[in-house]
N, CA, C, O and the ligand as a Tripos MOL2 file, in Angstrom:
@<TRIPOS>MOLECULE
protein
  297   295    75     0     0
PROTEIN
NO_CHARGES

@<TRIPOS>ATOM
      1 N           3.6450   13.1870   -3.3960 N.3       1 MET1
      2 CA          4.4320   11.9620   -3.5470 C.3       1 MET1
      3 C           3.9680   11.2300   -4.7960 C.2       1 MET1
      4 O           2.7880   10.9240   -4.9620 O.2       1 MET1
      5 N           4.9040   10.9670   -5.6450 N.am      2 SER2
      6 CA          4.5350   10.2830   -6.8800 C.3       2 SER2
      7 C           5.3210    8.9920   -7.0180 C.2       2 SER2
      8 O           6.4770    8.8990   -6.6050 O.2       2 SER2
      9 N           4.6750    8.0070   -7.6040 N.am      3 THR3
     10 CA          5.3450    6.7430   -7.8130 C.3       3 THR3
     11 C           5.8680    6.6920   -9.2380 C.2       3 THR3
     12 O           5.3290    7.3450  -10.1310 O.2       3 THR3
     13 N           6.9020    5.9270   -9.4420 N.am      4 ALA4
     14 CA          7.4500    5.7950  -10.7810 C.3       4 ALA4
     15 C           6.4260    5.1140  -11.6720 C.2       4 ALA4
     16 O           5.7740    4.1530  -11.2640 O.2       4 ALA4
     17 N           6.2920    5.6140  -12.8800 N.am      5 PRO5
     18 CA          5.3290    5.0070  -13.7980 C.3       5 PRO5
     19 C           5.7060    3.5690  -14.1260 C.2       5 PRO5
     20 O           6.8820    3.2340  -14.2700 O.2       5 PRO5
     21 N           4.6840    2.7260  -14.2410 N.am      6 ASP6
     22 CA          4.9190    1.3290  -14.5970 C.3       6 ASP6
     23 C           5.0610    1.2380  -16.1140 C.2       6 ASP6
     24 O           4.1200    1.5530  -16.8420 O.2       6 ASP6
     25 N           6.2220    0.8120  -16.5920 N.am      7 PRO7
     26 CA          6.4480    0.7800  -18.0420 C.3       7 PRO7
     27 C           5.5630   -0.2220  -18.7600 C.2       7 PRO7
     28 O           5.4680   -0.2060  -19.9870 O.2       7 PRO7
     29 N           4.9100   -1.1000  -17.9910 N.am      8 ARG8
     30 CA          4.0410   -2.1030  -18.6160 C.3       8 ARG8
     31 C           2.6050   -1.6150  -18.7480 C.2       8 ARG8
     32 O           1.7740   -2.2590  -19.3880 O.2       8 ARG8
     33 N           2.3270   -0.4790  -18.1420 N.am      9 ARG9
     34 CA          0.9390   -0.0260  -18.1420 C.3       9 ARG9
     35 C           0.7860    1.3050  -18.8390 C.2       9 ARG9
     36 O           1.6610    2.1700  -18.7950 O.2       9 ARG9
     37 N          -0.3500    1.4350  -19.4780 N.am     10 CYS10
     38 CA         -0.6690    2.6700  -20.1700 C.3      10 CYS10
     39 C          -0.8310    3.7980  -19.1540 C.2      10 CYS10
     40 O          -1.6060    3.6610  -18.2080 O.2      10 CYS10
     41 N          -0.1180    4.9070  -19.3290 N.am     11 PRO11
     42 CA         -0.2290    6.0110  -18.3830 C.3      11 PRO11
     43 C          -1.5680    6.7330  -18.4620 C.2      11 PRO11
     44 O          -1.8920    7.5420  -17.5930 O.2      11 PRO11
     45 N          -2.3370    6.4450  -19.4900 N.am     12 LEU12
     46 CA         -3.6250    7.1220  -19.6510 C.3      12 LEU12
     47 C          -4.7670    6.3430  -19.0320 C.2      12 LEU12
     48 O          -5.6180    6.9380  -18.3700 O.2      12 LEU12
     49 N          -4.8170    5.0220  -19.2250 N.am     13 CYS13
     50 CA         -5.9480    4.2510  -18.7180 C.3      13 CYS13
     51 C          -5.5340    3.2040  -17.6930 C.2      13 CYS13
     52 O          -6.3970    2.6360  -17.0250 O.2      13 CYS13
     53 N          -4.2430    2.9330  -17.5500 N.am     14 GLY14
     54 CA         -3.7960    1.9990  -16.5280 C.3      14 GLY14
     55 C          -3.8640    0.5390  -16.9590 C.2      14 GLY14
     56 O          -3.5430   -0.3570  -16.1770 O.2      14 GLY14
     57 N          -4.2750    0.2990  -18.1850 N.am     15 GLN15
     58 CA         -4.3340   -1.0780  -18.6760 C.3      15 GLN15
     59 C          -2.9590   -1.4890  -19.2080 C.2      15 GLN15
     60 O          -2.1430   -0.6320  -19.5480 O.2      15 GLN15
     61 N          -2.7010   -2.8120  -19.2800 N.am     16 PRO16
     62 CA         -1.4330   -3.2600  -19.8680 C.3      16 PRO16
     63 C          -1.2850   -2.7070  -21.2760 C.2      16 PRO16
     64 O          -2.2150   -2.7760  -22.0790 O.2      16 PRO16
     65 N          -0.1150   -2.1590  -21.5720 N.am     17 ASN17
     66 CA          0.0480   -1.5290  -22.8830 C.3      17 ASN17
     67 C           0.5340   -2.5200  -23.9390 C.2      17 ASN17
     68 O           0.5990   -2.1990  -25.1260 O.2      17 ASN17
     69 N           0.8740   -3.7310  -23.4880 N.am     18 ASP18
     70 CA          1.2340   -4.7730  -24.4420 C.3      18 ASP18
     71 C           2.3890   -4.3460  -25.3380 C.2      18 ASP18
     72 O           2.4050   -4.6270  -26.5360 O.2      18 ASP18
     73 N           3.3590   -3.6600  -24.7290 N.am     19 CYS19
     74 CA          4.4980   -3.1920  -25.5140 C.3      19 CYS19
     75 C           5.4860   -4.3300  -25.7310 C.2      19 CYS19
     76 O           5.9730   -4.9210  -24.7670 O.2      19 CYS19
     77 N           5.7790   -4.6350  -26.9690 N.am     20 ALA20
     78 CA          6.6690   -5.7480  -27.2800 C.3      20 ALA20
     79 C           8.0840   -5.4840  -26.7780 C.2      20 ALA20
     80 O           8.7890   -6.4060  -26.3680 O.2      20 ALA20
     81 N           8.4870   -4.2330  -26.8120 N.am     21 MET21
     82 CA          9.8430   -3.9190  -26.3730 C.3      21 MET21
     83 C           9.9990   -4.1680  -24.8810 C.2      21 MET21
     84 O          11.0360   -4.6450  -24.4190 O.2      21 MET21
     85 N           8.9400   -3.8330  -24.1310 N.am     22 GLN22
     86 CA          8.9830   -4.0790  -22.6880 C.3      22 GLN22
     87 C           8.9180   -5.5750  -22.4170 C.2      22 GLN22
     88 O           9.5810   -6.0700  -21.5050 O.2      22 GLN22
     89 N           8.1220   -6.2990  -23.2030 N.am     23 ARG23
     90 CA          7.9970   -7.7410  -23.0020 C.3      23 ARG23
     91 C           9.3360   -8.4090  -23.2620 C.2      23 ARG23
     92 O           9.7180   -9.3480  -22.5630 O.2      23 ARG23
     93 N          10.0420   -7.9230  -24.2650 N.am     24 GLN24
     94 CA         11.3460   -8.4820  -24.5820 C.3      24 GLN24
     95 C          12.3120   -8.2510  -23.4290 C.2      24 GLN24
     96 O          13.1450   -9.1010  -23.1150 O.2      24 GLN24
     97 N          12.1860   -7.0940  -22.8100 N.am     25 ARG25
     98 CA         13.0250   -6.7810  -21.6700 C.3      25 ARG25
     99 C          12.7080   -7.7410  -20.5160 C.2      25 ARG25
    100 O          13.6070   -8.1740  -19.7950 O.2      25 ARG25
    101 N          11.4240   -8.0650  -20.3510 N.am     26 ASP26
    102 CA         10.9960   -8.9270  -19.2510 C.3      26 ASP26
    103 C          11.3810  -10.3780  -19.4850 C.2      26 ASP26
    104 O          11.8820  -11.0480  -18.5820 O.2      26 ASP26
    105 N          11.1480  -10.8590  -20.6920 N.am     27 THR27
    106 CA         11.3310  -12.2800  -20.9610 C.3      27 THR27
    107 C          12.7290  -12.6010  -21.4590 C.2      27 THR27
    108 O          13.1830  -13.7400  -21.3460 O.2      27 THR27
    109 N          13.4110  -11.6170  -22.0040 N.am     28 GLY28
    110 CA         14.7250  -11.8540  -22.5600 C.3      28 GLY28
    111 C          14.6570  -12.5480  -23.9100 C.2      28 GLY28
    112 O          15.6780  -12.9360  -24.4790 O.2      28 GLY28
    113 N          13.4320  -12.7010  -24.4160 N.am     29 GLU29
    114 CA         13.2620  -13.3610  -25.7090 C.3      29 GLU29
    115 C          12.8660  -12.3430  -26.7730 C.2      29 GLU29
    116 O          12.1090  -11.4090  -26.5080 O.2      29 GLU29
    117 N          13.3900  -12.5410  -27.9770 N.am     30 PRO30
    118 CA         13.0470  -11.6170  -29.0560 C.3      30 PRO30
    119 C          11.5360  -11.6140  -29.3020 C.2      30 PRO30
    120 O          10.8900  -12.6620  -29.2830 O.2      30 PRO30
    121 N          10.9950  -10.4380  -29.5310 N.am     31 GLN31
    122 CA          9.5720  -10.2940  -29.8060 C.3      31 GLN31
    123 C           9.3980   -9.6740  -31.1840 C.2      31 GLN31
    124 O          10.2830   -8.9700  -31.6700 O.2      31 GLN31
    125 N           8.2610   -9.9360  -31.8100 N.am     32 PRO32
    126 CA          7.9950   -9.2600  -33.0740 C.3      32 PRO32
    127 C           7.9120   -7.7610  -32.8440 C.2      32 PRO32
    128 O           7.6780   -7.3230  -31.7180 O.2      32 PRO32
    129 N           8.0980   -6.9810  -33.8750 N.am     33 PRO33
    130 CA          8.0420   -5.5240  -33.7200 C.3      33 PRO33
    131 C           6.7600   -5.1080  -33.0110 C.2      33 PRO33
    132 O           5.6820   -5.6370  -33.2850 O.2      33 PRO33
    133 N           6.8910   -4.1700  -32.1110 N.am     34 CYS34
    134 CA          5.7400   -3.7290  -31.3290 C.3      34 CYS34
    135 C           4.6740   -3.1240  -32.2350 C.2      34 CYS34
    136 O           4.9740   -2.4960  -33.2500 O.2      34 CYS34
    137 N           3.4210   -3.3320  -31.8390 N.am     35 TRP35
    138 CA          2.3070   -2.7470  -32.6000 C.3      35 TRP35
    139 C           2.4550   -1.2360  -32.7270 C.2      35 TRP35
    140 O           1.9680   -0.6260  -33.6790 O.2      35 TRP35
    141 N           3.1380   -0.6440  -31.7460 N.am     36 CYS36
    142 CA          3.2160    0.8200  -31.7480 C.3      36 CYS36
    143 C           4.0720    1.3430  -32.8910 C.2      36 CYS36
    144 O           4.0150    2.5260  -33.2270 O.2      36 CYS36
    145 N           4.8740    0.4470  -33.4940 N.am     37 THR37
    146 CA          5.6990    0.9140  -34.6010 C.3      37 THR37
    147 C           4.8680    1.1050  -35.8680 C.2      37 THR37
    148 O           5.3090    1.7370  -36.8290 O.2      37 THR37
    149 N           3.6560    0.5450  -35.8500 N.am     38 THR38
    150 CA          2.8120    0.6630  -37.0390 C.3      38 THR38
    151 C           1.7000    1.6900  -36.8490 C.2      38 THR38
    152 O           0.9170    1.9690  -37.7570 O.2      38 THR38
    153 N           1.6600    2.2440  -35.6360 N.am     39 VAL39
    154 CA          0.6140    3.2330  -35.3450 C.3      39 VAL39
    155 C           1.2180    4.6260  -35.3280 C.2      39 VAL39
    156 O           2.3080    4.8470  -34.7990 O.2      39 VAL39
    157 N           0.4930    5.5490  -35.9100 N.am     40 ARG40
    158 CA          0.9590    6.9260  -35.8690 C.3      40 ARG40
    159 C           0.3170    7.5940  -34.6520 C.2      40 ARG40
    160 O          -0.9060    7.7120  -34.5730 O.2      40 ARG40
    161 N           1.1410    8.0240  -33.7170 N.am     41 PHE41
    162 CA          0.6130    8.6420  -32.5140 C.3      41 PHE41
    163 C           0.3020   10.1050  -32.7860 C.2      41 PHE41
    164 O           1.1430   10.8720  -33.2550 O.2      41 PHE41
    165 N          -0.9210   10.4550  -32.4770 N.am     42 GLU42
    166 CA         -1.3180   11.8390  -32.6590 C.3      42 GLU42
    167 C          -0.7410   12.7010  -31.5360 C.2      42 GLU42
    168 O          -0.5360   12.2380  -30.4140 O.2      42 GLU42
    169 N          -0.4900   13.9480  -31.8660 N.am     43 ARG43
    170 CA          0.0750   14.8600  -30.8770 C.3      43 ARG43
    171 C          -0.8290   14.9690  -29.6450 C.2      43 ARG43
    172 O          -0.3460   15.0750  -28.5180 O.2      43 ARG43
    173 N          -2.1430   14.9410  -29.8720 N.am     44 VAL44
    174 CA         -3.0690   15.0860  -28.7400 C.3      44 VAL44
    175 C          -2.9270   13.9340  -27.7670 C.2      44 VAL44
    176 O          -3.1110   14.1070  -26.5620 O.2      44 VAL44
    177 N          -2.5960   12.7450  -28.2900 N.am     45 VAL45
    178 CA         -2.4120   11.5870  -27.4150 C.3      45 VAL45
    179 C          -1.1550   11.7810  -26.5800 C.2      45 VAL45
    180 O          -1.1650   11.5900  -25.3640 O.2      45 VAL45
    181 N          -0.0880   12.1560  -27.2390 N.am     46 LEU46
    182 CA          1.1880   12.3150  -26.5470 C.3      46 LEU46
    183 C           1.1040   13.4070  -25.4880 C.2      46 LEU46
    184 O           1.7370   13.3220  -24.4350 O.2      46 LEU46
    185 N           0.3150   14.4290  -25.7820 N.am     47 GLU47
    186 CA          0.2250   15.5410  -24.8350 C.3      47 GLU47
    187 C          -0.5660   15.1700  -23.5890 C.2      47 GLU47
    188 O          -0.4680   15.8400  -22.5610 O.2      47 GLU47
    189 N          -1.3550   14.0930  -23.6830 N.am     48 ARG48
    190 CA         -2.1390   13.6690  -22.5230 C.3      48 ARG48
    191 C          -1.3120   12.8320  -21.5620 C.2      48 ARG48
    192 O          -1.7230   12.6010  -20.4250 O.2      48 ARG48
    193 N          -0.1510   12.3770  -22.0090 N.am     49 ILE49
    194 CA          0.6920   11.5500  -21.1520 C.3      49 ILE49
    195 C           1.3580   12.4290  -20.0990 C.2      49 ILE49
    196 O           1.9740   13.4420  -20.4300 O.2      49 ILE49
    197 N           1.2350   12.0390  -18.8290 N.am     50 PRO50
    198 CA          1.9080   12.8140  -17.7810 C.3      50 PRO50
    199 C           3.3950   12.9250  -18.0630 C.2      50 PRO50
    200 O           4.0300   11.9870  -18.5450 O.2      50 PRO50
    201 N           3.9350   14.0930  -17.7500 N.am     51 THR51
    202 CA          5.3340   14.3510  -18.0710 C.3      51 THR51
    203 C           6.2570   13.2750  -17.5190 C.2      51 THR51
    204 O           7.1900   12.8440  -18.1950 O.2      51 THR51
    205 N           5.9930   12.8370  -16.2770 N.am     52 GLU52
    206 CA          6.8950   11.8780  -15.6410 C.3      52 GLU52
    207 C           6.8210   10.5030  -16.2990 C.2      52 GLU52
    208 O           7.7110    9.6720  -16.1130 O.2      52 GLU52
    209 N           5.7540   10.2650  -17.0730 N.am     53 ALA53
    210 CA          5.6030    8.9470  -17.6870 C.3      53 ALA53
    211 C           6.1160    8.9230  -19.1220 C.2      53 ALA53
    212 O           6.2720    7.8570  -19.7170 O.2      53 ALA53
    213 N           6.3760   10.1020  -19.6670 N.am     54 ARG54
    214 CA          6.8410   10.1530  -21.0480 C.3      54 ARG54
    215 C           8.1860    9.4640  -21.1960 C.2      54 ARG54
    216 O           9.0740    9.5930  -20.3540 O.2      54 ARG54
    217 N           8.3050    8.7420  -22.2730 N.am     55 ARG55
    218 CA          9.5340    7.9930  -22.5890 C.3      55 ARG55
    219 C           9.7550    6.8320  -21.6250 C.2      55 ARG55
    220 O          10.7520    6.1190  -21.7410 O.2      55 ARG55
    221 N           8.8410    6.6320  -20.6750 N.am     56 LEU56
    222 CA          9.0000    5.5200  -19.7420 C.3      56 LEU56
    223 C           7.9040    4.4900  -19.9520 C.2      56 LEU56
    224 O           8.1690    3.2870  -19.9780 O.2      56 LEU56
    225 N           6.6770    4.9630  -20.1000 N.am     57 ALA57
    226 CA          5.5570    4.0560  -20.2550 C.3      57 ALA57
    227 C           4.8790    4.2870  -21.6000 C.2      57 ALA57
    228 O           4.6400    5.4230  -22.0090 O.2      57 ALA57
    229 N           4.5780    3.1900  -22.2700 N.am     58 CYS58
    230 CA          3.8990    3.2900  -23.5520 C.3      58 CYS58
    231 C           2.4010    3.4530  -23.3440 C.2      58 CYS58
    232 O           1.8370    2.9730  -22.3610 O.2      58 CYS58
    233 N           1.7800    4.1280  -24.2760 N.am     59 VAL59
    234 CA          0.3300    4.2020  -24.2880 C.3      59 VAL59
    235 C          -0.1870    2.8990  -24.8900 C.2      59 VAL59
    236 O           0.4410    2.3380  -25.7880 O.2      59 VAL59
    237 N          -1.3270    2.4180  -24.4010 N.am     60 CYS60
    238 CA         -1.8700    1.1830  -24.9420 C.3      60 CYS60
    239 C          -2.5010    1.4440  -26.3160 C.2      60 CYS60
    240 O          -2.7250    2.5850  -26.7180 O.2      60 CYS60
    241 N          -2.7720    0.3490  -27.0080 N.am     61 ARG61
    242 CA         -3.2790    0.4740  -28.3630 C.3      61 ARG61
    243 C          -4.6260    1.2090  -28.3900 C.2      61 ARG61
    244 O          -4.8900    2.0210  -29.2760 O.2      61 ARG61
    245 N          -5.4680    0.9010  -27.3960 N.am     62 ALA62
    246 CA         -6.7920    1.5090  -27.3700 C.3      62 ALA62
    247 C          -6.6960    3.0290  -27.2530 C.2      62 ALA62
    248 O          -7.3760    3.7610  -27.9730 O.2      62 ALA62
    249 N          -5.8490    3.4910  -26.3430 N.am     63 CYS63
    250 CA         -5.7250    4.9270  -26.1510 C.3      63 CYS63
    251 C          -5.0260    5.5770  -27.3430 C.2      63 CYS63
    252 O          -5.3490    6.7010  -27.7250 O.2      63 CYS63
    253 N          -4.0790    4.8690  -27.9180 N.am     64 ALA64
    254 CA         -3.3330    5.4310  -29.0370 C.3      64 ALA64
    255 C          -4.2290    5.6520  -30.2430 C.2      64 ALA64
    256 O          -4.0490    6.6040  -31.0020 O.2      64 ALA64
    257 N          -5.1960    4.7590  -30.4080 N.am     65 THR65
    258 CA         -6.0430    4.8660  -31.5930 C.3      65 THR65
    259 C          -7.3420    5.6100  -31.3090 C.2      65 THR65
    260 O          -7.9930    6.1010  -32.2310 O.2      65 THR65
    261 N          -7.7230    5.6930  -30.0250 N.am     66 ALA66
    262 CA         -8.9980    6.3320  -29.6870 C.3      66 ALA66
    263 C          -9.0120    7.7950  -30.0910 C.2      66 ALA66
    264 O         -10.0270    8.3110  -30.5580 O.2      66 ALA66
    265 N          -7.8800    8.4560  -29.9070 N.am     67 ALA67
    266 CA         -7.8360    9.8820  -30.1880 C.3      67 ALA67
    267 C          -7.4470   10.1580  -31.6300 C.2      67 ALA67
    268 O          -7.3820   11.3100  -32.0590 O.2      67 ALA67
    269 N          -7.1930    9.1140  -32.3580 N.am     68 THR68
    270 CA         -6.7970    9.3040  -33.7470 C.3      68 THR68
    271 C          -8.0210    9.5020  -34.6240 C.2      68 THR68
    272 O          -8.8600    8.6070  -34.7240 O.2      68 THR68
    273 N          -8.1330   10.6340  -35.2480 N.am     69 PRO69
    274 CA         -9.2800   10.8610  -36.1160 C.3      69 PRO69
    275 C          -9.2750    9.9170  -37.2960 C.2      69 PRO69
    276 O          -8.2150    9.5590  -37.8100 O.2      69 PRO69
    277 N         -10.4330    9.5210  -37.7200 N.am     70 ALA70
    278 CA        -10.5270    8.6250  -38.8610 C.3      70 ALA70
    279 C          -9.9110    9.2930  -40.0800 C.2      70 ALA70
    280 O         -10.0950   10.4880  -40.3110 O.2      70 ALA70
    281 N          -9.1810    8.5080  -40.8500 N.am     71 PRO71
    282 CA         -8.5560    9.0880  -42.0360 C.3      71 PRO71
    283 C          -9.6240    9.5990  -42.9970 C.2      71 PRO71
    284 O         -10.6460    8.9470  -43.2110 O.2      71 PRO71
    285 N          -9.3780   10.7530  -43.5630 N.am     72 PRO72
    286 CA        -10.3720   11.3170  -44.4820 C.3      72 PRO72
    287 C         -10.5480   10.4240  -45.7080 C.2      72 PRO72
    288 O          -9.5730    9.9860  -46.3190 O.2      72 PRO72
    289 N         -11.7680   10.1690  -46.0450 N.am     73 SER73
    290 CA        -12.0220    9.3430  -47.2270 C.3      73 SER73
    291 C         -11.8240   10.1920  -48.4680 C.2      73 SER73
    292 O         -12.5040   11.1980  -48.6720 O.2      73 SER73
    293 N         -10.9080    9.7780  -49.2650 N.am     74 ALA74
    294 CA        -10.5450   10.5900  -50.4210 C.3      74 ALA74
    295 C         -11.5370   10.4510  -51.5350 C.2      74 ALA74
    296 O         -11.3780   11.0720  -52.5850 O.2      74 ALA74
    297 ZN         -4.5470    3.0920  -22.5140 Zn       75 ZN75
@<TRIPOS>BOND
     1     1     2 1
     2     2     3 1
     3     3     4 2
     4     3     5 am
     5     5     6 1
     6     6     7 1
     7     7     8 2
     8     7     9 am
     9     9    10 1
    10    10    11 1
    11    11    12 2
    12    11    13 am
    13    13    14 1
    14    14    15 1
    15    15    16 2
    16    15    17 am
    17    17    18 1
    18    18    19 1
    19    19    20 2
    20    19    21 am
    21    21    22 1
    22    22    23 1
    23    23    24 2
    24    23    25 am
    25    25    26 1
    26    26    27 1
    27    27    28 2
    28    27    29 am
    29    29    30 1
    30    30    31 1
    31    31    32 2
    32    31    33 am
    33    33    34 1
    34    34    35 1
    35    35    36 2
    36    35    37 am
    37    37    38 1
    38    38    39 1
    39    39    40 2
    40    39    41 am
    41    41    42 1
    42    42    43 1
    43    43    44 2
    44    43    45 am
    45    45    46 1
    46    46    47 1
    47    47    48 2
    48    47    49 am
    49    49    50 1
    50    50    51 1
    51    51    52 2
    52    51    53 am
    53    53    54 1
    54    54    55 1
    55    55    56 2
    56    55    57 am
    57    57    58 1
    58    58    59 1
    59    59    60 2
    60    59    61 am
    61    61    62 1
    62    62    63 1
    63    63    64 2
    64    63    65 am
    65    65    66 1
    66    66    67 1
    67    67    68 2
    68    67    69 am
    69    69    70 1
    70    70    71 1
    71    71    72 2
    72    71    73 am
    73    73    74 1
    74    74    75 1
    75    75    76 2
    76    75    77 am
    77    77    78 1
    78    78    79 1
    79    79    80 2
    80    79    81 am
    81    81    82 1
    82    82    83 1
    83    83    84 2
    84    83    85 am
    85    85    86 1
    86    86    87 1
    87    87    88 2
    88    87    89 am
    89    89    90 1
    90    90    91 1
    91    91    92 2
    92    91    93 am
    93    93    94 1
    94    94    95 1
    95    95    96 2
    96    95    97 am
    97    97    98 1
    98    98    99 1
    99    99   100 2
   100    99   101 am
   101   101   102 1
   102   102   103 1
   103   103   104 2
   104   103   105 am
   105   105   106 1
   106   106   107 1
   107   107   108 2
   108   107   109 am
   109   109   110 1
   110   110   111 1
   111   111   112 2
   112   111   113 am
   113   113   114 1
   114   114   115 1
   115   115   116 2
   116   115   117 am
   117   117   118 1
   118   118   119 1
   119   119   120 2
   120   119   121 am
   121   121   122 1
   122   122   123 1
   123   123   124 2
   124   123   125 am
   125   125   126 1
   126   126   127 1
   127   127   128 2
   128   127   129 am
   129   129   130 1
   130   130   131 1
   131   131   132 2
   132   131   133 am
   133   133   134 1
   134   134   135 1
   135   135   136 2
   136   135   137 am
   137   137   138 1
   138   138   139 1
   139   139   140 2
   140   139   141 am
   141   141   142 1
   142   142   143 1
   143   143   144 2
   144   143   145 am
   145   145   146 1
   146   146   147 1
   147   147   148 2
   148   147   149 am
   149   149   150 1
   150   150   151 1
   151   151   152 2
   152   151   153 am
   153   153   154 1
   154   154   155 1
   155   155   156 2
   156   155   157 am
   157   157   158 1
   158   158   159 1
   159   159   160 2
   160   159   161 am
   161   161   162 1
   162   162   163 1
   163   163   164 2
   164   163   165 am
   165   165   166 1
   166   166   167 1
   167   167   168 2
   168   167   169 am
   169   169   170 1
   170   170   171 1
   171   171   172 2
   172   171   173 am
   173   173   174 1
   174   174   175 1
   175   175   176 2
   176   175   177 am
   177   177   178 1
   178   178   179 1
   179   179   180 2
   180   179   181 am
   181   181   182 1
   182   182   183 1
   183   183   184 2
   184   183   185 am
   185   185   186 1
   186   186   187 1
   187   187   188 2
   188   187   189 am
   189   189   190 1
   190   190   191 1
   191   191   192 2
   192   191   193 am
   193   193   194 1
   194   194   195 1
   195   195   196 2
   196   195   197 am
   197   197   198 1
   198   198   199 1
   199   199   200 2
   200   199   201 am
   201   201   202 1
   202   202   203 1
   203   203   204 2
   204   203   205 am
   205   205   206 1
   206   206   207 1
   207   207   208 2
   208   207   209 am
   209   209   210 1
   210   210   211 1
   211   211   212 2
   212   211   213 am
   213   213   214 1
   214   214   215 1
   215   215   216 2
   216   215   217 am
   217   217   218 1
   218   218   219 1
   219   219   220 2
   220   219   221 am
   221   221   222 1
   222   222   223 1
   223   223   224 2
   224   223   225 am
   225   225   226 1
   226   226   227 1
   227   227   228 2
   228   227   229 am
   229   229   230 1
   230   230   231 1
   231   231   232 2
   232   231   233 am
   233   233   234 1
   234   234   235 1
   235   235   236 2
   236   235   237 am
   237   237   238 1
   238   238   239 1
   239   239   240 2
   240   239   241 am
   241   241   242 1
   242   242   243 1
   243   243   244 2
   244   243   245 am
   245   245   246 1
   246   246   247 1
   247   247   248 2
   248   247   249 am
   249   249   250 1
   250   250   251 1
   251   251   252 2
   252   251   253 am
   253   253   254 1
   254   254   255 1
   255   255   256 2
   256   255   257 am
   257   257   258 1
   258   258   259 1
   259   259   260 2
   260   259   261 am
   261   261   262 1
   262   262   263 1
   263   263   264 2
   264   263   265 am
   265   265   266 1
   266   266   267 1
   267   267   268 2
   268   267   269 am
   269   269   270 1
   270   270   271 1
   271   271   272 2
   272   271   273 am
   273   273   274 1
   274   274   275 1
   275   275   276 2
   276   275   277 am
   277   277   278 1
   278   278   279 1
   279   279   280 2
   280   279   281 am
   281   281   282 1
   282   282   283 1
   283   283   284 2
   284   283   285 am
   285   285   286 1
   286   286   287 1
   287   287   288 2
   288   287   289 am
   289   289   290 1
   290   290   291 1
   291   291   292 2
   292   291   293 am
   293   293   294 1
   294   294   295 1
   295   295   296 2
@<TRIPOS>SUBSTRUCTURE
     1 MET1         2 RESIDUE 1 A MET
     2 SER2         6 RESIDUE 1 A SER
     3 THR3        10 RESIDUE 1 A THR
     4 ALA4        14 RESIDUE 1 A ALA
     5 PRO5        18 RESIDUE 1 A PRO
     6 ASP6        22 RESIDUE 1 A ASP
     7 PRO7        26 RESIDUE 1 A PRO
     8 ARG8        30 RESIDUE 1 A ARG
     9 ARG9        34 RESIDUE 1 A ARG
    10 CYS10       38 RESIDUE 1 A CYS
    11 PRO11       42 RESIDUE 1 A PRO
    12 LEU12       46 RESIDUE 1 A LEU
    13 CYS13       50 RESIDUE 1 A CYS
    14 GLY14       54 RESIDUE 1 A GLY
    15 GLN15       58 RESIDUE 1 A GLN
    16 PRO16       62 RESIDUE 1 A PRO
    17 ASN17       66 RESIDUE 1 A ASN
    18 ASP18       70 RESIDUE 1 A ASP
    19 CYS19       74 RESIDUE 1 A CYS
    20 ALA20       78 RESIDUE 1 A ALA
    21 MET21       82 RESIDUE 1 A MET
    22 GLN22       86 RESIDUE 1 A GLN
    23 ARG23       90 RESIDUE 1 A ARG
    24 GLN24       94 RESIDUE 1 A GLN
    25 ARG25       98 RESIDUE 1 A ARG
    26 ASP26      102 RESIDUE 1 A ASP
    27 THR27      106 RESIDUE 1 A THR
    28 GLY28      110 RESIDUE 1 A GLY
    29 GLU29      114 RESIDUE 1 A GLU
    30 PRO30      118 RESIDUE 1 A PRO
    31 GLN31      122 RESIDUE 1 A GLN
    32 PRO32      126 RESIDUE 1 A PRO
    33 PRO33      130 RESIDUE 1 A PRO
    34 CYS34      134 RESIDUE 1 A CYS
    35 TRP35      138 RESIDUE 1 A TRP
    36 CYS36      142 RESIDUE 1 A CYS
    37 THR37      146 RESIDUE 1 A THR
    38 THR38      150 RESIDUE 1 A THR
    39 VAL39      154 RESIDUE 1 A VAL
    40 ARG40      158 RESIDUE 1 A ARG
    41 PHE41      162 RESIDUE 1 A PHE
    42 GLU42      166 RESIDUE 1 A GLU
    43 ARG43      170 RESIDUE 1 A ARG
    44 VAL44      174 RESIDUE 1 A VAL
    45 VAL45      178 RESIDUE 1 A VAL
    46 LEU46      182 RESIDUE 1 A LEU
    47 GLU47      186 RESIDUE 1 A GLU
    48 ARG48      190 RESIDUE 1 A ARG
    49 ILE49      194 RESIDUE 1 A ILE
    50 PRO50      198 RESIDUE 1 A PRO
    51 THR51      202 RESIDUE 1 A THR
    52 GLU52      206 RESIDUE 1 A GLU
    53 ALA53      210 RESIDUE 1 A ALA
    54 ARG54      214 RESIDUE 1 A ARG
    55 ARG55      218 RESIDUE 1 A ARG
    56 LEU56      222 RESIDUE 1 A LEU
    57 ALA57      226 RESIDUE 1 A ALA
    58 CYS58      230 RESIDUE 1 A CYS
    59 VAL59      234 RESIDUE 1 A VAL
    60 CYS60      238 RESIDUE 1 A CYS
    61 ARG61      242 RESIDUE 1 A ARG
    62 ALA62      246 RESIDUE 1 A ALA
    63 CYS63      250 RESIDUE 1 A CYS
    64 ALA64      254 RESIDUE 1 A ALA
    65 THR65      258 RESIDUE 1 A THR
    66 ALA66      262 RESIDUE 1 A ALA
    67 ALA67      266 RESIDUE 1 A ALA
    68 THR68      270 RESIDUE 1 A THR
    69 PRO69      274 RESIDUE 1 A PRO
    70 ALA70      278 RESIDUE 1 A ALA
    71 PRO71      282 RESIDUE 1 A PRO
    72 PRO72      286 RESIDUE 1 A PRO
    73 SER73      290 RESIDUE 1 A SER
    74 ALA74      294 RESIDUE 1 A ALA
    75 ZN75       297 GROUP 0 **** ****
């Protein structure tokens, strides 16, 4: 038995994902562009998201950046 993923919570750590798009849906008020639009999600992060939560729940900023390797210093 599985429950529907909470779109407000990170499917990886369960913390609030602070998604601006979801907040806009909740409050009905325009929000600034979500932080996730400025972050490049690594494939390894996306692959860790349970299938049922994909496209439904955003990953939080901490999880999105934790798996991101530091950019190579040129
Ligand atoms: Zn998280």
